[in-house]
Every structure is written in C-alpha cells, then in structure tokens.
KEMI-580627 format. One record per residue: residue in three letters; x, y, z of N, C-alpha, C, O in turn. Coordinates in steps of 0.1 Angstrom, whole numbers, padded with zeros to 4 digits, always signed. Example, Ala and Ser with C-alpha at 12.3 -4.5 7.8 and 13.67 -1.06 7.14 Angstrom:
REM KEMI-580627
ALA+0132-0057+0078+0123-0045+0078+0132-0033+0078+0142-0033+0085;SER+0128-0022+0071+0137-0011+0071+0129+0000+0079+0134+0011+0080;
//
This chain:
REM KEMI-580627
MET-0164+0122-0108-0158+0120-0116-0156+0099-0112-0152+0092-0103;GLU-0160+0098-0123-0159+0077-0117-0151+0075-0123-0148+0085-0130;ILE-0142+0064-0124-0137+0052-0136-0130+0044-0133-0124+0045-0123;ARG-0129+0035-0140-0131+0015-0134-0115+0021-0143-0114+0027-0153;VAL-0107+0016-0135-0093+0007-0139-0088-0002-0140-0092-0010-0132;LEU-0078-0007-0150-0079-0019-0155-0063-0020-0158-0059-0012-0167;SER-0051-0031-0149-0038-0032-0148-0035-0045-0153-0040-0054-0147;TRP-0026-0047-0164-0024-0060-0167-0012-0063-0178-0011-0061-0190;ASN-0006-0067-0172+0009-0072-0181+0009-0086-0189+0008-0098-0185;LEU+0011-0081-0201+0006-0093-0217+0018-0097-0215+0021-0099-0227;TYR+0029-0099-0209+0037-0111-0208+0046-0110-0228+0049-0119-0236;HIS+0046-0099-0228+0048-0095-0244+0044-0106-0248+0052-0113-0254;GLY+0028-0110-0247+0020-0115-0263+0018-0129-0261+0008-0134-0267;ARG+0030-0139-0249+0028-0147-0249+0017-0149-0239+0010-0141-0233;ALA+0015-0170-0239+0002-0178-0233+0009-0184-0225+0021-0185-0227;VAL+0003-0190-0214+0005-0202-0208-0005-0211-0203-0013-0211-0194;PRO-0002-0218-0214+0009-0229-0213+0015-0223-0228+0005-0217-0233;PRO+0024-0222-0236+0027-0214-0247+0017-0219-0257+0010-0229-0258;ALA+0017-0209-0264+0004-0210-0277+0015-0212-0290+0009-0217-0300;GLY+0026-0209-0292+0032-0207-0302+0028-0203-0321+0029-0208-0332;ARG+0025-0193-0315+0016-0184-0328+0016-0174-0323+0016-0175-0311;ASP+0016-0162-0327+0010-0147-0325-0004-0142-0318-0013-0138-0325;LEU-0005-0142-0307-0020-0137-0300-0027-0124-0298-0037-0123-0291;ARG-0022-0115-0303-0028-0103-0307-0044-0099-0312-0051-0089-0312;ASP-0045-0110-0317-0065-0110-0318-0066-0112-0307-0068-0102-0300;GLU-0065-0123-0300-0071-0129-0289-0061-0114-0274-0066-0113-0263;TYR-0054-0109-0277-0055-0105-0267-0066-0093-0271-0075-0090-0263;ALA-0066-0087-0284-0077-0077-0285-0091-0083-0279-0099-0077-0272;ALA-0091-0092-0281-0106-0093-0280-0110-0093-0272-0122-0091-0271;ALA-0101-0098-0261-0105-0094-0241-0098-0085-0238-0092-0088-0228;LEU-0096-0070-0243-0097-0059-0239-0103-0054-0240-0104-0046-0231;ALA-0111-0053-0251-0123-0049-0261-0138-0052-0251-0148-0046-0251;GLY-0133-0066-0244-0146-0070-0242-0150-0071-0230-0159-0077-0225;TRP-0136-0058-0224-0146-0061-0210-0147-0051-0209-0146-0044-0219;ARG-0151-0042-0193-0153-0026-0188-0147-0017-0184-0153-0011-0174;TRP-0136-0012-0188-0131-0002-0185-0129+0012-0192-0133+0015-0204;ASP-0124+0019-0183-0120+0032-0187-0109+0040-0190-0109+0051-0195;VAL-0095+0027-0184-0084+0035-0180-0082+0018-0182-0090+0010-0176;ALA-0069+0014-0192-0065+0007-0191-0049+0000-0191-0044-0003-0201;LEU-0039-0002-0176-0023+0003-0178-0017-0012-0181-0018-0023-0176;LEU-0012-0006-0189-0009-0024-0197+0007-0023-0196+0011-0011-0198;GLN+0016-0034-0194+0032-0037-0199+0035-0055-0204+0032-0066-0206;GLU+0042-0045-0204+0053-0058-0211+0046-0059-0224+0049-0070-0229;VAL+0037-0052-0234+0032-0054-0246+0044-0049-0257+0053-0041-0256;PRO+0041-0058-0267+0044-0056-0280+0047-0046-0285+0038-0038-0283;PRO+0056-0040-0292+0054-0025-0295+0052-0026-0305+0062-0022-0311;TRP+0039-0031-0315+0037-0029-0320+0021-0032-0325+0015-0034-0336;TRP+0018-0032-0309+0003-0045-0307-0002-0027-0303-0014-0029-0302;GLY+0002-0009-0298-0004-0004-0287-0018+0000-0302-0027-0008-0300;GLY-0019+0007-0314-0026+0009-0320-0037-0001-0324-0049+0004-0324;PRO-0034-0016-0328-0042-0024-0325-0053-0028-0317-0065-0031-0319;LEU-0046-0028-0305-0050-0028-0293-0064-0018-0285-0075-0020-0280;ALA-0056-0011-0288-0067-0001-0288-0079+0007-0293-0088+0014-0287;ALA-0076+0003-0313-0082+0004-0319-0095-0009-0317-0106-0005-0320;ALA-0094-0018-0313-0096-0030-0312-0113-0026-0300-0125-0028-0304;ALA-0109-0020-0288-0113-0016-0273-0115-0004-0278-0112+0003-0268;GLY-0121+0007-0290-0125+0021-0289-0114+0028-0281-0117+0039-0277;ALA-0104+0024-0279-0095+0040-0268-0085+0043-0276-0080+0036-0285;ARG-0082+0056-0270-0072+0059-0279-0058+0057-0268-0058+0051-0257;TYR-0047+0063-0274-0039+0055-0270-0028+0059-0264-0029+0071-0266;ALA-0015+0057-0254+0000+0068-0254+0010+0055-0249+0008+0047-0240;ARG+0021+0055-0259+0031+0042-0258+0044+0050-0248+0045+0061-0244;VAL+0050+0041-0246+0065+0045-0235+0073+0029-0249+0067+0018-0252;LEU+0082+0032-0251+0089+0020-0252+0100+0019-0242+0106+0029-0238;THR+0102+0002-0237+0112+0002-0223+0127-0002-0228+0136+0006-0229;SER+0125-0019-0230+0141-0024-0232+0138-0028-0240+0126-0027-0244;ARG+0152-0039-0248+0154-0049-0261+0150-0042-0274+0145-0050-0282;ASN+0150-0024-0279+0141-0027-0293+0152-0019-0300+0150-0009-0307;CYS+0163-0026-0298+0172-0021-0307+0172-0034-0319+0170-0046-0316;GLY+0175-0027-0335+0170-0033-0341+0157-0040-0343+0156-0051-0348;LEU+0142-0029-0337+0132-0037-0337+0126-0042-0352+0121-0053-0351;PRO+0125-0038-0359+0120-0043-0369+0120-0064-0377+0112-0071-0383;LEU+0133-0066-0372+0146-0076-0370+0137-0081-0359+0134-0093-0359;ARG+0131-0073-0344+0126-0086-0336+0113-0088-0335+0109-0099-0329;ARG+0104-0078-0341+0089-0080-0344+0091-0090-0357+0081-0096-0357;PHE+0097-0094-0366+0100-0102-0373+0102-0118-0372+0101-0125-0381;LEU+0106-0121-0359+0107-0130-0347+0100-0138-0340+0098-0150-0339;ALA+0092-0120-0333+0084-0122-0327+0069-0128-0331+0061-0135-0326;VAL+0070-0122-0342+0053-0122-0346+0054-0143-0354+0044-0147-0359;ARG+0064-0149-0352+0069-0160-0360+0072-0167-0345+0064-0175-0340;TRP+0079-0165-0340+0084-0178-0330+0084-0170-0319+0094-0164-0316;PRO+0074-0168-0311+0066-0161-0301+0075-0164-0284+0081-0156-0276;ASP+0074-0181-0284+0079-0187-0276+0096-0187-0277+0102-0188-0267;ALA+0100-0187-0284+0111-0187-0292+0117-0169-0287+0128-0168-0280;ILE+0114-0163-0289+0123-0149-0285+0120-0144-0272+0130-0141-0265;ARG+0107-0144-0268+0101-0145-0256+0106-0127-0248+0102-0118-0255;SER+0111-0124-0242+0118-0107-0241+0117-0104-0253+0108-0098-0260;ASN+0129-0110-0257+0139-0103-0272+0133-0095-0284+0137-0088-0293;GLY+0115-0100-0279+0112-0093-0290+0105-0079-0290+0096-0075-0297;GLY+0113-0074-0279+0112-0056-0277+0099-0054-0269+0089-0061-0270;GLY+0101-0043-0261+0089-0040-0250+0088-0025-0247+0096-0016-0247;ALA+0070-0027-0245+0063-0011-0247+0053-0008-0232+0047-0018-0230;ASN+0053-0005-0230+0041+0001-0220+0031+0011-0226+0035+0021-0232;ALA+0018+0008-0224+0010+0020-0226+0003+0017-0222+0001+0006-0218;ILE-0005+0031-0219-0022+0037-0213-0030+0036-0224-0026+0037-0235;LEU-0045+0032-0223-0055+0026-0228-0070+0042-0229-0077+0046-0220;VAL-0070+0044-0234-0082+0053-0224-0094+0050-0233-0091+0046-0245;ARG-0104+0051-0231-0118+0053-0231-0126+0064-0228-0125+0066-0216;GLY-0137+0073-0235-0149+0079-0232-0133+0091-0233-0131+0093-0245;ALA-0125+0096-0227-0122+0107-0228-0109+0113-0239-0103+0106-0247;ARG-0107+0124-0235-0095+0131-0242-0086+0129-0230-0089+0130-0218;ILE-0070+0125-0240-0051+0128-0232-0051+0141-0237-0051+0146-0248;ALA-0053+0144-0224-0043+0158-0229-0028+0164-0230-0022+0173-0235;GLU-0025+0153-0220-0008+0161-0223-0003+0141-0221-0011+0132-0220;HIS+0013+0138-0223+0014+0124-0221+0030+0133-0220+0036+0142-0226;ARG+0032+0123-0206+0048+0124-0197+0059+0114-0199+0054+0103-0197;ARG+0069+0112-0201+0083+0102-0199+0090+0103-0194+0095+0115-0194;ARG+0097+0094-0183+0104+0093-0175+0114+0079-0179+0108+0070-0183;ARG+0128+0077-0180+0136+0066-0177+0140+0061-0164+0152+0064-0166;VAL+0141+0055-0148+0141+0055-0139+0146+0044-0142+0139+0037-0135;ARG+0154+0036-0149+0167+0031-0143+0172+0024-0156+0163+0017-0161;ARG+0190+0025-0166+0192+0024-0171+0196+0005-0175+0194-0001-0185;TRP+0202+0002-0164+0205-0009-0163+0201-0018-0146+0199-0011-0135;PRO+0199-0035-0146+0200-0041-0162+0189-0040-0169+0190-0044-0180;GLU+0181-0036-0165+0172-0030-0182+0165-0023-0179+0163-0021-0167;ARG+0159-0015-0189+0157+0002-0184+0140-0003-0189+0134-0009-0198;ARG+0138+0008-0174+0126+0009-0166+0127+0025-0169+0137+0033-0169;MET+0110+0028-0172+0102+0035-0176+0090+0040-0171+0081+0035-0178;VAL+0083+0051-0159+0069+0057-0157+0071+0068-0168+0078+0078-0171;HIS+0055+0061-0173+0047+0073-0182+0036+0078-0180+0027+0069-0179;ALA+0030+0090-0178+0016+0089-0172+0007+0100-0183+0011+0106-0193;VAL-0003+0101-0179-0015+0108-0193-0023+0119-0181-0026+0116-0170;ARG-0023+0132-0189-0036+0137-0185-0044+0141-0194-0043+0148-0204;LEU-0060+0131-0182-0073+0132-0193-0077+0149-0194-0069+0158-0194;ASP-0085+0150-0195-0094+0163-0201-0104+0165-0185-0111+0173-0179;SER-0102+0156-0184-0112+0162-0168-0099+0164-0153-0102+0165-0141;GLY-0085+0166-0161-0077+0165-0151-0073+0158-0140-0065+0161-0131;LEU-0081+0145-0143-0069+0135-0133-0062+0130-0142-0064+0127-0153;TRP-0048+0131-0132-0038+0117-0137-0035+0102-0137-0040+0094-0128;VAL-0027+0096-0149-0032+0083-0148-0017+0080-0154-0011+0084-0164;ALA-0013+0071-0144+0006+0066-0148+0011+0054-0145+0011+0050-0133;ASN+0017+0048-0153+0018+0036-0157+0033+0035-0160+0040+0042-0166;VAL+0035+0016-0148+0054+0019-0147+0056+0000-0145+0047-0006-0138;HIS+0061-0004-0149+0067-0017-0150+0082-0016-0143+0091-0011-0149;LEU+0084-0021-0132+0097-0016-0123+0108-0028-0127+0108-0035-0137;THR+0118-0028-0116+0123-0036-0112+0122-0050-0103+0114-0051-0094;VAL+0133-0063-0107+0126-0073-0100+0132-0067-0084+0140-0058-0084;PRO+0128-0075-0069+0136-0072-0061+0146-0072-0060+0151-0063-0053;ARG+0154-0080-0064+0170-0088-0064+0177-0075-0062+0184-0072-0052;ASP+0176-0067-0076+0179-0061-0082+0175-0045-0080+0181-0036-0085;ASP+0163-0044-0071+0157-0032-0068+0157-0032-0050+0147-0025-0048;PRO+0160-0034-0042+0157-0044-0029+0154-0028-0024+0143-0027-0018;ALA+0159-0019-0025+0153-0002-0017+0136+0000-0023+0128+0006-0016;GLN+0133-0005-0033+0129+0001-0042+0128+0017-0049+0119+0026-0049;ALA+0141+0014-0054+0142+0031-0057+0135+0034-0066+0128+0044-0067;ASP+0137+0023-0079+0128+0025-0094+0112+0038-0090+0109+0049-0094;LEU+0104+0028-0078+0089+0031-0075+0093+0048-0070+0086+0056-0075;GLY+0103+0051-0062+0105+0065-0053+0109+0073-0067+0106+0084-0069;ARG+0115+0065-0074+0120+0077-0088+0109+0077-0096+0110+0084-0106;ALA+0097+0068-0094+0086+0070-0103+0077+0080-0100+0074+0089-0108;LEU+0073+0075-0086+0062+0080-0079+0073+0103-0082+0067+0114-0083;ARG+0083+0101-0080+0091+0118-0074+0086+0126-0093+0082+0137-0096;ALA+0090+0115-0101+0087+0121-0119+0070+0122-0116+0068+0133-0113;VAL+0060+0114-0116+0046+0116-0111+0044+0127-0111+0040+0134-0121;GLY+0047+0132-0092+0044+0142-0081+0048+0154-0089+0043+0165-0087;GLU+0060+0152-0098+0065+0167-0103+0054+0168-0118+0050+0177-0125;TRP+0052+0155-0117+0038+0165-0134+0028+0164-0130+0021+0171-0137;ALA+0018+0156-0119+0004+0161-0115+0003+0168-0101-0006+0165-0093;GLY+0009+0174-0100+0012+0184-0087-0001+0179-0075+0000+0168-0070;ASP-0010+0185-0071-0018+0186-0063-0033+0174-0071-0042+0169-0065;ALA-0030+0174-0086-0046+0168-0091-0044+0156-0087-0033+0153-0083;PRO-0058+0145-0088-0062+0130-0087-0053+0130-0097-0048+0138-0105;LEU-0051+0112-0091-0042+0108-0094-0044+0094-0094-0049+0089-0084;VAL-0041+0086-0104-0039+0070-0103-0033+0063-0109-0033+0062-0121;PHE-0024+0057-0099-0008+0055-0106-0005+0038-0100-0003+0034-0088;GLY-0005+0034-0113-0006+0019-0114+0003+0009-0115+0014+0012-0110;GLY+0003-0008-0124+0009-0010-0129+0016-0024-0120+0012-0027-0108;ASP+0028-0032-0128+0038-0040-0122+0052-0035-0115+0063-0035-0120;VAL+0046-0031-0102+0057-0023-0094+0071-0038-0089+0080-0037-0081;ASN+0069-0049-0097+0075-0065-0092+0080-0061-0076+0091-0061-0072;GLN+0066-0057-0068+0074-0053-0055+0054-0060-0050+0044-0054-0054;ARG+0055-0074-0037+0045-0075-0036+0036-0069-0026+0024-0071-0023;ARG+0053-0054-0016+0050-0053-0003+0053-0037-0011+0059-0028-0004;PRO+0049-0034-0021+0054-0019-0024+0051-0007-0013+0045-0010-0002;ARG+0055+0005-0015+0058+0018-0010+0053+0029-0010+0057+0037-0001;ALA+0043+0035-0018+0038+0046-0015+0035+0055-0010+0023+0056-0011;PRO+0041+0065-0003+0039+0075+0005+0030+0091-0004+0033+0098-0013;GLY+0020+0092+0003+0017+0101-0004+0004+0097-0008-0006+0105-0009;LEU+0006+0076-0013-0008+0078-0022-0017+0068-0010-0015+0068+0002;VAL-0028+0063-0016-0039+0052-0004-0037+0038-0016-0039+0041-0027;HIS-0034+0029-0013-0035+0017-0021-0053+0007-0022-0058-0002-0014;VAL-0055+0011-0029-0067+0001-0039-0066-0016-0049-0074-0023-0055;ALA-0057-0016-0047-0056-0029-0056-0048-0036-0056-0039-0029-0060;GLY-0045-0046-0053-0037-0055-0053-0035-0071-0058-0044-0079-0055;ASN-0026-0075-0065-0021-0090-0067-0005-0092-0073+0002-0091-0083;HIS-0003-0096-0059+0013-0102-0060+0020-0091-0063+0023-0083-0053;VAL+0024-0088-0079+0032-0076-0080+0023-0067-0090+0029-0059-0098;ASP+0009-0068-0090+0003-0062-0093-0004-0050-0086-0008-0055-0076;HIS-0008-0035-0086-0011-0031-0076-0015-0015-0085-0009-0009-0095;VAL-0027-0011-0077-0030+0005-0078-0029+0010-0073-0026+0005-0062;PHE-0030+0024-0071-0028+0035-0058-0033+0048-0065-0030+0051-0077;VAL-0041+0054-0058-0048+0066-0059-0044+0082-0046-0040+0081-0034;ARG-0047+0090-0053-0049+0102-0045-0062+0112-0045-0062+0118-0056;GLY-0068+0114-0039-0083+0122-0042-0090+0117-0048-0098+0124-0055;LEU-0090+0097-0052-0101+0092-0059-0103+0082-0040-0097+0084-0029;GLU-0116+0071-0043-0116+0064-0035-0126+0052-0043-0134+0053-0052;ARG-0120+0037-0032-0122+0024-0042-0135+0023-0037-0139+0027-0026;ARG-0144+0015-0051-0161+0014-0050-0161+0002-0050-0155-0004-0058;GLY-0169-0006-0036-0164-0023-0038-0147-0028-0038-0136-0024-0036;ARG-0152-0038-0040-0133-0051-0039-0133-0052-0054-0142-0055-0063;ALA-0113-0046-0052-0109-0048-0068-0116-0066-0074-0123-0075-0070;GLU-0107-0062-0087-0119-0078-0098-0104-0081-0100-0095-0074-0102;LEU-0106-0096-0099-0095-0105-0108-0102-0111-0121-0110-0120-0120;LEU-0101-0110-0125-0110-0109-0146-0099-0127-0148-0089-0133-0145;GLU-0114-0126-0158-0108-0142-0168-0102-0142-0175-0105-0131-0180;ARG-0094-0146-0181-0081-0145-0196-0075-0157-0196-0063-0159-0197;GLY-0083-0165-0196-0079-0181-0199-0062-0184-0199-0055-0185-0189;HIS-0059-0186-0214-0047-0188-0210-0035-0175-0211-0023-0175-0208;LEU-0047-0163-0217-0032-0153-0218-0026-0153-0204-0030-0157-0193;SER-0010-0146-0212-0003-0141-0200+0004-0147-0189+0002-0159-0187;ASP+0011-0143-0183+0013-0149-0166+0009-0142-0156+0012-0146-0144;HIS+0001-0130-0159-0005-0122-0143-0017-0122-0154-0019-0121-0166;VAL-0024-0124-0141-0043-0121-0136-0044-0106-0140-0039-0097-0134;PRO-0053-0104-0153-0056-0092-0153-0064-0084-0138-0069-0093-0131;LEU-0065-0069-0134-0066-0065-0119-0078-0055-0120-0075-0047-0129;ALA-0087-0053-0117-0095-0041-0118-0104-0038-0102-0108-0044-0092;VAL-0103-0025-0109-0107-0017-0095-0123-0001-0100-0123+0009-0107;GLU-0128-0006-0094-0136+0006-0093-0135+0020-0085-0135+0017-0073;LEU-0132+0038-0086-0127+0047-0084-0141+0055-0087-0149+0053-0096;ALA-0141+0063-0076-0148+0078-0074-0141+0087-0070-0130+0085-0065;GLY-0146+0100-0072-0137+0112-0063-0139+0110-0052-0147+0101-0049;ALA-0132+0118-0041-0131+0117-0026-0139+0122-0027-0143+0127-0038;SER-0148+0121-0011-0157+0124-0007-0152+0138+0003-0160+0143+0010;
//
C-alpha cells in the first residue's frame, strides 16, 4: 500500500494579503494541480466540498463545524465579501480521495464550546482509515483534551486497521500515543499507524492562498 497525503487549512477560502473576492476557482486549481491520493482539508467553506472534489477528480466526505446557523445568508455574504465576514461564513472539514472508494464515513463532536469541533474519518476500500481534524487553540485546551477525544473516537472506528490521522491540531507539540508522527509544520500534523514515511515531508507552494502552508507526505505499508 502506497499513499500520498496532503493536509491543508483553507483559511475559509481567503488569501494573505486579502484578495477581496471569492477564490474558489484558485483553490480548486491548486488542489487539482498537486499530486496526492488523500487530502485532509480544514476551514473549508461548506459549499466548496463538491466543486473542489470535482476539479481534483476525487470523491469527498464533509462534516460541518462551527457557525453554520443561517448558512444561506452566510454564504451570500461570504461569496461577496469574504474578508469582511471571515470565519462567520460557516465552516466545514473535508476529506478528498482520489483513486479509491469511500466505503464508510464516521464523525463525532469533540467540543461544543467556545467552538464546535469535529473529528471525521473515512474507511477506504483498501481497509485504510483516514481521519481529519481541526482542533481548539492551546489557550482553550492546554491539556489537548480535544486531541484525546478525537483519537479515542477514531480508535473505536478503526480498531487495529492501518490509520492516517491528521489536520490542523492547533498544537505545536501534539501528543498522540500509539501513533507515529510523520509530518508537521507549525500546527498542521500527520500521524500514522501501520504505515511508514517514504522520504521527507514537503511544504507545497500555494502563492497567496490561505495562511497555512500545504503539508504533503508519502506513505507506504510498514515493513
């Protein structure tokens, strides 16, 4: 088994410096142009999942996170003035999969306050589980309780199967007992079980898109 994993926080579809316009097509082109088998995406505008997956030739699974009450109005404002409404446009996390079938999709809330935080995971037809998170900032979760709850949920779903667990964990030194850390940049990290890293993790060039740098890593079945 070989798989290339990408993790990227999309910053609610915004740019640095602010672009003052909707950037869905630019994000879609970036994702379509990179080489990956699974993409773990955070802070995704909720209406972007399908178009991003279609542009990249991928299947996808999505989970809504925070600020999604009154979503049609939020979408109207976010499309026209993304840098004014910022995260209030609504949030979602998404897992995009190329070249494999999503056999199962599971989700669980790991925090309600001050923001709704979710973990979700898919089982591919190969039996590999892939989990995606965007967790609470350290000042609101110094004990990394979100991460612990997310790991326990994924452990229940995946059992002893090979596992990729990643995303924006909002911790520079996350603790994930039982998993091996294979890639990290600032608060974006990837952990595995039953897989090994091949070569070095990469930071991809994304131009002005997002305030996070896309993180990619090649994995293969453990020897």
